[in-house]
N, CA, C and O atoms as a GROMACS GRO file, in nm:
protein
  416
    1MET      N    1  -1.681  -2.582  -1.186
    1MET     CA    2  -1.645  -2.623  -1.052
    1MET      C    3  -1.701  -2.520  -0.954
    1MET      O    4  -1.677  -2.400  -0.970
    2LYS      N    5  -1.774  -2.563  -0.856
    2LYS     CA    6  -1.828  -2.475  -0.755
    2LYS      C    7  -1.739  -2.479  -0.632
    2LYS      O    8  -1.692  -2.585  -0.592
    3THR      N    9  -1.717  -2.362  -0.572
    3THR     CA   10  -1.633  -2.355  -0.452
    3THR      C   11  -1.709  -2.409  -0.333
    3THR      O   12  -1.831  -2.422  -0.335
    4HIS      N   13  -1.635  -2.440  -0.231
    4HIS     CA   14  -1.695  -2.485  -0.106
    4HIS      C   15  -1.762  -2.367  -0.038
    4HIS      O   16  -1.706  -2.257  -0.038
    5PRO      N   17  -1.879  -2.385   0.020
    5PRO     CA   18  -1.949  -2.273   0.085
    5PRO      C   19  -1.866  -2.208   0.195
    5PRO      O   20  -1.872  -2.086   0.214
    6GLU      N   21  -1.789  -2.289   0.268
    6GLU     CA   22  -1.707  -2.234   0.377
    6GLU      C   23  -1.600  -2.140   0.322
    6GLU      O   24  -1.573  -2.034   0.380
    7LEU      N   25  -1.540  -2.179   0.210
    7LEU     CA   26  -1.436  -2.098   0.147
    7LEU      C   27  -1.496  -1.966   0.096
    7LEU      O   28  -1.436  -1.860   0.114
    8THR      N   29  -1.611  -1.974   0.035
    8THR     CA   30  -1.679  -1.854  -0.014
    8THR      C   31  -1.711  -1.760   0.101
    8THR      O   32  -1.692  -1.639   0.089
    9LEU      N   33  -1.760  -1.814   0.211
    9LEU     CA   34  -1.793  -1.734   0.328
    9LEU      C   35  -1.669  -1.666   0.385
    9LEU      O   36  -1.673  -1.549   0.422
   10GLN      N   37  -1.559  -1.740   0.393
   10GLN     CA   38  -1.435  -1.682   0.444
   10GLN      C   39  -1.385  -1.568   0.355
   10GLN      O   40  -1.341  -1.465   0.405
   11ILE      N   41  -1.392  -1.588   0.226
   11ILE     CA   42  -1.347  -1.485   0.133
   11ILE      C   43  -1.436  -1.361   0.144
   11ILE      O   44  -1.386  -1.249   0.141
   12ARG      N   45  -1.566  -1.382   0.157
   12ARG     CA   46  -1.657  -1.268   0.175
   12ARG      C   47  -1.630  -1.195   0.306
   12ARG      O   48  -1.629  -1.072   0.310
   13ASN      N   49  -1.608  -1.269   0.412
   13ASN     CA   50  -1.580  -1.207   0.542
   13ASN      C   51  -1.452  -1.123   0.537
   13ASN      O   52  -1.441  -1.022   0.606
   14LEU      N   53  -1.358  -1.165   0.456
   14LEU     CA   54  -1.233  -1.091   0.442
   14LEU      C   55  -1.244  -0.979   0.338
   14LEU      O   56  -1.148  -0.905   0.314
   15LYS      N   57  -1.363  -0.969   0.276
   15LYS     CA   58  -1.389  -0.865   0.175
   15LYS      C   59  -1.290  -0.871   0.059
   15LYS      O   60  -1.230  -0.771   0.020
   16LEU      N   61  -1.274  -0.991   0.006
   16LEU     CA   62  -1.185  -1.015  -0.108
   16LEU      C   63  -1.270  -1.042  -0.232
   16LEU      O   64  -1.266  -1.150  -0.290
   17SER      N   65  -1.346  -0.941  -0.272
   17SER     CA   66  -1.442  -0.960  -0.380
   17SER      C   67  -1.376  -0.989  -0.514
   17SER      O   68  -1.433  -1.063  -0.595
   18GLY      N   69  -1.259  -0.935  -0.540
   18GLY     CA   70  -1.189  -0.964  -0.663
   18GLY      C   71  -1.149  -1.110  -0.671
   18GLY      O   72  -1.156  -1.172  -0.777
   19MET      N   73  -1.107  -1.163  -0.559
   19MET     CA   74  -1.069  -1.304  -0.553
   19MET      C   75  -1.193  -1.392  -0.570
   19MET      O   76  -1.190  -1.491  -0.642
   20LEU      N   77  -1.300  -1.354  -0.504
   20LEU     CA   78  -1.423  -1.433  -0.509
   20LEU      C   79  -1.481  -1.437  -0.651
   20LEU      O   80  -1.533  -1.539  -0.695
   21GLU      N   81  -1.471  -1.325  -0.721
   21GLU     CA   82  -1.527  -1.316  -0.856
   21GLU      C   83  -1.461  -1.414  -0.953
   21GLU      O   84  -1.527  -1.466  -1.043
   22HIS      N   85  -1.333  -1.440  -0.935
   22HIS     CA   86  -1.259  -1.524  -1.028
   22HIS      C   87  -1.222  -1.661  -0.971
   22HIS      O   88  -1.154  -1.739  -1.037
   23LEU      N   89  -1.266  -1.690  -0.851
   23LEU     CA   90  -1.220  -1.810  -0.782
   23LEU      C   91  -1.254  -1.939  -0.856
   23LEU      O   92  -1.168  -2.026  -0.871
   24ASP      N   93  -1.377  -1.954  -0.901
   24ASP     CA   94  -1.415  -2.078  -0.970
   24ASP      C   95  -1.329  -2.103  -1.093
   24ASP      O   96  -1.283  -2.215  -1.116
   25ALA      N   97  -1.307  -1.998  -1.171
   25ALA     CA   98  -1.224  -2.012  -1.291
   25ALA      C   99  -1.080  -2.045  -1.254
   25ALA      O  100  -1.015  -2.125  -1.321
   26ARG      N  101  -1.030  -1.983  -1.149
   26ARG     CA  102  -0.891  -2.008  -1.106
   26ARG      C  103  -0.875  -2.150  -1.051
   26ARG      O  104  -0.773  -2.214  -1.074
   27LEU      N  105  -0.973  -2.198  -0.978
   27LEU     CA  106  -0.966  -2.335  -0.926
   27LEU      C  107  -0.963  -2.434  -1.042
   27LEU      O  108  -0.885  -2.530  -1.040
   28LEU      N  109  -1.046  -2.412  -1.141
   28LEU     CA  110  -1.049  -2.499  -1.258
   28LEU      C  111  -0.917  -2.491  -1.335
   28LEU      O  112  -0.864  -2.593  -1.379
   29GLU      N  113  -0.866  -2.370  -1.350
   29GLU     CA  114  -0.738  -2.351  -1.419
   29GLU      C  115  -0.625  -2.422  -1.344
   29GLU      O  116  -0.539  -2.485  -1.406
   30ALA      N  117  -0.624  -2.411  -1.213
   30ALA     CA  118  -0.521  -2.476  -1.132
   30ALA      C  119  -0.529  -2.627  -1.146
   30ALA      O  120  -0.426  -2.695  -1.154
   31GLN      N  121  -0.650  -2.679  -1.147
   31GLN     CA  122  -0.669  -2.824  -1.160
   31GLN      C  123  -0.626  -2.872  -1.299
   31GLN      O  124  -0.556  -2.973  -1.311
   32ASN      N  125  -0.669  -2.801  -1.402
   32ASN     CA  126  -0.638  -2.843  -1.539
   32ASN      C  127  -0.490  -2.829  -1.574
   32ASN      O  128  -0.438  -2.907  -1.653
   33ASN      N  129  -0.424  -2.731  -1.516
   33ASN     CA  130  -0.283  -2.706  -1.549
   33ASN      C  131  -0.186  -2.755  -1.442
   33ASN      O  132  -0.066  -2.728  -1.448
   34ASP      N  133  -0.240  -2.828  -1.345
   34ASP     CA  134  -0.158  -2.886  -1.239
   34ASP      C  135  -0.067  -2.781  -1.175
   34ASP      O  136   0.054  -2.800  -1.163
   35LEU      N  137  -0.128  -2.669  -1.135
   35LEU     CA  138  -0.052  -2.559  -1.075
   35LEU      C  139  -0.018  -2.589  -0.929
   35LEU      O  140  -0.093  -2.658  -0.860
   36SER      N  141   0.093  -2.538  -0.886
   36SER     CA  142   0.131  -2.553  -0.745
   36SER      C  143   0.044  -2.462  -0.659
   36SER      O  144  -0.025  -2.374  -0.711
   37HIS      N  145   0.048  -2.484  -0.530
   37HIS     CA  146  -0.027  -2.399  -0.437
   37HIS      C  147   0.018  -2.254  -0.450
   37HIS      O  148  -0.064  -2.162  -0.450
   38ALA      N  149   0.148  -2.234  -0.461
   38ALA     CA  150   0.203  -2.098  -0.470
   38ALA      C  151   0.158  -2.030  -0.600
   38ALA      O  152   0.126  -1.911  -0.598
   39GLU      N  153   0.154  -2.103  -0.710
   39GLU     CA  154   0.109  -2.045  -0.836
   39GLU      C  155  -0.039  -2.007  -0.830
   39GLU      O  156  -0.080  -1.900  -0.877
   40PHE      N  157  -0.118  -2.095  -0.771
   40PHE     CA  158  -0.261  -2.067  -0.755
   40PHE      C  159  -0.283  -1.946  -0.666
   40PHE      O  160  -0.361  -1.856  -0.699
   41LEU      N  161  -0.213  -1.943  -0.554
   41LEU     CA  162  -0.227  -1.831  -0.462
   41LEU      C  163  -0.186  -1.700  -0.528
   41LEU      O  164  -0.250  -1.597  -0.509
   42SER      N  165  -0.080  -1.704  -0.604
   42SER     CA  166  -0.034  -1.586  -0.675
   42SER      C  167  -0.140  -1.535  -0.772
   42SER      O  168  -0.163  -1.415  -0.783
   43MET      N  169  -0.205  -1.627  -0.843
   43MET     CA  170  -0.309  -1.588  -0.939
   43MET      C  171  -0.428  -1.522  -0.870
   43MET      O  172  -0.474  -1.417  -0.915
   44VAL      N  173  -0.477  -1.581  -0.762
   44VAL     CA  174  -0.595  -1.523  -0.696
   44VAL      C  175  -0.561  -1.392  -0.627
   44VAL      O  176  -0.645  -1.302  -0.619
   45LEU      N  177  -0.440  -1.380  -0.577
   45LEU     CA  178  -0.399  -1.253  -0.517
   45LEU      C  179  -0.382  -1.144  -0.623
   45LEU      O  180  -0.412  -1.027  -0.598
   46THR      N  181  -0.334  -1.182  -0.739
   46THR     CA  182  -0.324  -1.088  -0.851
   46THR      C  183  -0.463  -1.041  -0.893
   46THR      O  184  -0.484  -0.923  -0.919
   47ASP      N  185  -0.558  -1.134  -0.898
   47ASP     CA  186  -0.697  -1.097  -0.930
   47ASP      C  187  -0.749  -0.994  -0.831
   47ASP      O  188  -0.810  -0.895  -0.870
   48GLU      N  189  -0.726  -1.018  -0.704
   48GLU     CA  190  -0.773  -0.926  -0.600
   48GLU      C  191  -0.705  -0.790  -0.613
   48GLU      O  192  -0.771  -0.687  -0.604
   49SER      N  193  -0.577  -0.791  -0.634
   49SER     CA  194  -0.501  -0.666  -0.648
   49SER      C  195  -0.549  -0.584  -0.768
   49SER      O  196  -0.568  -0.463  -0.757
   50GLU      N  197  -0.569  -0.650  -0.880
   50GLU     CA  198  -0.616  -0.581  -1.001
   50GLU      C  199  -0.756  -0.525  -0.982
   50GLU      O  200  -0.786  -0.415  -1.028
   51GLU      N  201  -0.841  -0.600  -0.915
   51GLU     CA  202  -0.977  -0.554  -0.888
   51GLU      C  203  -0.975  -0.431  -0.798
   51GLU      O  204  -1.050  -0.336  -0.821
   52ARG      N  205  -0.892  -0.432  -0.696
   52ARG     CA  206  -0.881  -0.317  -0.606
   52ARG      C  207  -0.827  -0.194  -0.678
   52ARG      O  208  -0.874  -0.083  -0.655
   53THR      N  209  -0.729  -0.216  -0.764
   53THR     CA  210  -0.673  -0.104  -0.840
   53THR      C  211  -0.779  -0.045  -0.932
   53THR      O  212  -0.791   0.077  -0.943
   54ALA      N  213  -0.856  -0.129  -0.998
   54ALA     CA  214  -0.961  -0.082  -1.088
   54ALA      C  215  -1.067  -0.003  -1.011
   54ALA      O  216  -1.113   0.101  -1.057
   55ARG      N  217  -1.106  -0.053  -0.893
   55ARG     CA  218  -1.205   0.019  -0.811
   55ARG      C  219  -1.149   0.153  -0.764
   55ARG      O  220  -1.221   0.253  -0.760
   56LYS      N  221  -1.021   0.154  -0.728
   56LYS     CA  222  -0.959   0.278  -0.681
   56LYS      C  223  -0.955   0.383  -0.792
   56LYS      O  224  -0.989   0.499  -0.770
   57VAL      N  225  -0.914   0.341  -0.911
   57VAL     CA  226  -0.910   0.433  -1.025
   57VAL      C  227  -1.050   0.486  -1.054
   57VAL      O  228  -1.068   0.606  -1.077
   58SER      N  229  -1.148   0.397  -1.054
   58SER     CA  230  -1.286   0.438  -1.079
   58SER      C  231  -1.333   0.538  -0.974
   58SER      O  232  -1.395   0.638  -1.007
   59ARG      N  233  -1.304   0.509  -0.847
   59ARG     CA  234  -1.344   0.598  -0.738
   59ARG      C  235  -1.276   0.734  -0.750
   59ARG      O  236  -1.341   0.838  -0.731
   60LEU      N  237  -1.148   0.735  -0.782
   60LEU     CA  238  -1.075   0.862  -0.796
   60LEU      C  239  -1.126   0.942  -0.916
   60LEU      O  240  -1.138   1.064  -0.908
   61MET      N  241  -1.154   0.873  -1.026
   61MET     CA  242  -1.208   0.941  -1.143
   61MET      C  243  -1.344   1.004  -1.111
   61MET      O  244  -1.372   1.116  -1.152
   62HIS      N  245  -1.426   0.929  -1.039
   62HIS     CA  246  -1.557   0.980  -1.003
   62HIS      C  247  -1.544   1.102  -0.911
   62HIS      O  248  -1.612   1.202  -0.933
   63SER      N  249  -1.459   1.093  -0.810
   63SER     CA  250  -1.445   1.206  -0.717
   63SER      C  251  -1.378   1.326  -0.782
   63SER      O  252  -1.399   1.440  -0.740
   64ALA      N  253  -1.298   1.303  -0.885
   64ALA     CA  254  -1.234   1.414  -0.957
   64ALA      C  255  -1.330   1.479  -1.055
   64ALA      O  256  -1.304   1.588  -1.106
   65GLY      N  257  -1.442   1.413  -1.082
   65GLY     CA  258  -1.539   1.468  -1.175
   65GLY      C  259  -1.497   1.454  -1.320
   65GLY      O  260  -1.548   1.525  -1.407
   66LEU      N  261  -1.406   1.363  -1.347
   66LEU     CA  262  -1.360   1.342  -1.483
   66LEU      C  263  -1.439   1.227  -1.545
   66LEU      O  264  -1.452   1.120  -1.487
   67GLY      N  265  -1.490   1.252  -1.662
   67GLY     CA  266  -1.559   1.146  -1.734
   67GLY      C  267  -1.461   1.071  -1.820
   67GLY      O  268  -1.349   1.117  -1.843
   68ALA      N  269  -1.501   0.958  -1.868
   68ALA     CA  270  -1.414   0.876  -1.952
   68ALA      C  271  -1.385   0.944  -2.086
   68ALA      O  272  -1.285   0.913  -2.150
   69GLU      N  273  -1.472   1.035  -2.128
   69GLU     CA  274  -1.457   1.098  -2.259
   69GLU      C  275  -1.376   1.228  -2.254
   69GLU      O  276  -1.371   1.299  -2.354
   70LYS      N  277  -1.314   1.260  -2.143
   70LYS     CA  278  -1.237   1.384  -2.131
   70LYS      C  279  -1.095   1.361  -2.180
   70LYS      O  280  -1.009   1.315  -2.105
   71THR      N  281  -1.072   1.393  -2.306
   71THR     CA  282  -0.939   1.380  -2.363
   71THR      C  283  -0.902   1.510  -2.431
   71THR      O  284  -0.987   1.597  -2.452
   72ILE      N  285  -0.776   1.525  -2.465
   72ILE     CA  286  -0.730   1.646  -2.533
   72ILE      C  287  -0.798   1.659  -2.669
   72ILE      O  288  -0.821   1.770  -2.717
   73GLU      N  289  -0.829   1.546  -2.731
   73GLU     CA  290  -0.895   1.548  -2.862
   73GLU      C  291  -1.038   1.601  -2.852
   73GLU      O  292  -1.087   1.665  -2.946
   74THR      N  293  -1.104   1.575  -2.742
   74THR     CA  294  -1.243   1.619  -2.727
   74THR      C  295  -1.256   1.750  -2.650
   74THR      O  296  -1.368   1.798  -2.629
   75PHE      N  297  -1.146   1.808  -2.609
   75PHE     CA  298  -1.148   1.932  -2.532
   75PHE      C  299  -1.199   2.047  -2.619
   75PHE      O  300  -1.158   2.060  -2.735
   76ASP      N  301  -1.287   2.130  -2.565
   76ASP     CA  302  -1.345   2.243  -2.639
   76ASP      C  303  -1.261   2.368  -2.614
   76ASP      O  304  -1.275   2.435  -2.511
   77PHE      N  305  -1.174   2.400  -2.708
   77PHE     CA  306  -1.088   2.517  -2.696
   77PHE      C  307  -1.162   2.646  -2.730
   77PHE      O  308  -1.110   2.755  -2.702
   78THR      N  309  -1.280   2.637  -2.788
   78THR     CA  310  -1.352   2.757  -2.830
   78THR      C  311  -1.412   2.835  -2.714
   78THR      O  312  -1.447   2.952  -2.730
   79PHE      N  313  -1.425   2.774  -2.598
   79PHE     CA  314  -1.487   2.846  -2.486
   79PHE      C  315  -1.400   2.961  -2.439
   79PHE      O  316  -1.451   3.056  -2.379
   80ASN      N  317  -1.268   2.954  -2.465
   80ASN     CA  318  -1.178   3.062  -2.426
   80ASN      C  319  -1.078   3.084  -2.540
   80ASN      O  320  -0.979   3.011  -2.551
   81PRO      N  321  -1.102   3.183  -2.624
   81PRO     CA  322  -1.017   3.205  -2.741
   81PRO      C  323  -0.872   3.241  -2.708
   81PRO      O  324  -0.785   3.233  -2.794
   82SER      N  325  -0.847   3.281  -2.583
   82SER     CA  326  -0.709   3.320  -2.548
   82SER      C  327  -0.619   3.198  -2.524
   82SER      O  328  -0.497   3.214  -2.512
   83ILE      N  329  -0.676   3.080  -2.517
   83ILE     CA  330  -0.595   2.958  -2.498
   83ILE      C  331  -0.520   2.928  -2.628
   83ILE      O  332  -0.579   2.924  -2.736
   84ASN      N  333  -0.390   2.907  -2.614
   84ASN     CA  334  -0.307   2.875  -2.729
   84ASN      C  335  -0.321   2.725  -2.759
   84ASN      O  336  -0.251   2.642  -2.701
   85THR      N  337  -0.412   2.693  -2.849
   85THR     CA  338  -0.444   2.553  -2.882
   85THR      C  339  -0.322   2.478  -2.932
   85THR      O  340  -0.299   2.363  -2.892
   86LYS      N  341  -0.244   2.541  -3.017
   86LYS     CA  342  -0.126   2.476  -3.074
   86LYS      C  343  -0.025   2.440  -2.964
   86LYS      O  344   0.034   2.332  -2.965
   87LEU      N  345  -0.006   2.532  -2.869
   87LEU     CA  346   0.087   2.508  -2.758
   87LEU      C  347   0.038   2.393  -2.669
   87LEU      O  348   0.116   2.307  -2.631
   88ILE      N  349  -0.090   2.393  -2.636
   88ILE     CA  350  -0.147   2.288  -2.551
   88ILE      C  351  -0.133   2.151  -2.617
   88ILE      O  352  -0.095   2.054  -2.552
   89ARG      N  353  -0.162   2.144  -2.745
   89ARG     CA  354  -0.149   2.016  -2.817
   89ARG      C  355  -0.003   1.972  -2.824
   89ARG      O  356   0.026   1.852  -2.815
   90ALA      N  357   0.090   2.065  -2.839
   90ALA     CA  358   0.232   2.031  -2.840
   90ALA      C  359   0.277   1.981  -2.703
   90ALA      O  360   0.354   1.886  -2.694
   91LEU      N  361   0.229   2.045  -2.597
   91LEU     CA  362   0.262   1.999  -2.462
   91LEU      C  363   0.206   1.860  -2.434
   91LEU      O  364   0.267   1.780  -2.363
   92ALA      N  365   0.090   1.830  -2.490
   92ALA     CA  366   0.026   1.700  -2.468
   92ALA      C  367   0.107   1.586  -2.528
   92ALA      O  368   0.090   1.471  -2.486
   93THR      N  369   0.194   1.613  -2.622
   93THR     CA  370   0.279   1.508  -2.678
   93THR      C  371   0.391   1.468  -2.583
   93THR      O  372   0.450   1.360  -2.598
   94CYS      N  373   0.421   1.554  -2.486
   94CYS     CA  374   0.528   1.532  -2.386
   94CYS      C  375   0.667   1.524  -2.447
   94CYS      O  376   0.758   1.468  -2.387
   95ARG      N  377   0.684   1.578  -2.563
   95ARG     CA  378   0.817   1.578  -2.625
   95ARG      C  379   0.918   1.662  -2.548
   95ARG      O  380   1.039   1.642  -2.558
   96PHE      N  381   0.867   1.757  -2.470
   96PHE     CA  382   0.955   1.841  -2.389
   96PHE      C  383   1.034   1.757  -2.288
   96PHE      O  384   1.143   1.796  -2.247
   97ILE      N  385   0.981   1.643  -2.250
   97ILE     CA  386   1.051   1.555  -2.156
   97ILE      C  387   1.173   1.493  -2.224
   97ILE      O  388   1.281   1.490  -2.166
   98GLU      N  389   1.154   1.446  -2.346
   98GLU     CA  390   1.266   1.386  -2.420
   98GLU      C  391   1.378   1.488  -2.442
   98GLU      O  392   1.496   1.452  -2.442
   99ARG      N  393   1.339   1.614  -2.461
   99ARG     CA  394   1.439   1.719  -2.486
   99ARG      C  395   1.491   1.781  -2.358
   99ARG      O  396   1.573   1.873  -2.362
  100SER      N  397   1.443   1.732  -2.242
  100SER     CA  398   1.482   1.783  -2.110
  100SER      C  399   1.456   1.933  -2.098
  100SER      O  400   1.538   2.008  -2.044
  101GLU      N  401   1.341   1.975  -2.149
  101GLU     CA  402   1.301   2.115  -2.141
  101GLU      C  403   1.200   2.135  -2.030
  101GLU      O  404   1.121   2.046  -2.000
  102GLY      N  405   1.203   2.252  -1.971
  102GLY     CA  406   1.104   2.287  -1.871
  102GLY      C  407   0.976   2.333  -1.939
  102GLY      O  408   0.980   2.386  -2.050
  103VAL      N  409   0.865   2.315  -1.875
  103VAL     CA  410   0.738   2.357  -1.931
  103VAL      C  411   0.711   2.504  -1.897
  103VAL      O  412   0.651   2.576  -1.976
  104PHE      N  413   0.755   2.546  -1.780
  104PHE     CA  414   0.727   2.682  -1.737
  104PHE      C  415   0.825   2.777  -1.801
  104PHE      O  416   0.818   2.897  -1.777
   0.00000   0.00000   0.00000
């Protein structure tokens, strides 16, 4: 199902790229499942919200200089031998929260 050109233009003008990306599939889904207007609107707004959240996380990760592969498992503890590897790995489990212990 192709959207109406006017609808596509309006969505682009409003900068709702997440909604636009999934609109054809959502229109077809709404038609096939006999969804109400409110259900359809909720779905496309959820698509837009999720897309914005994903872009925000990506933007923040990029500006923080963190790569996707930066995890405690891949962290190189050898660059500074004074780091207590066992303590850092224990803190990473967050068990101190369950025990209501302070980290400092």
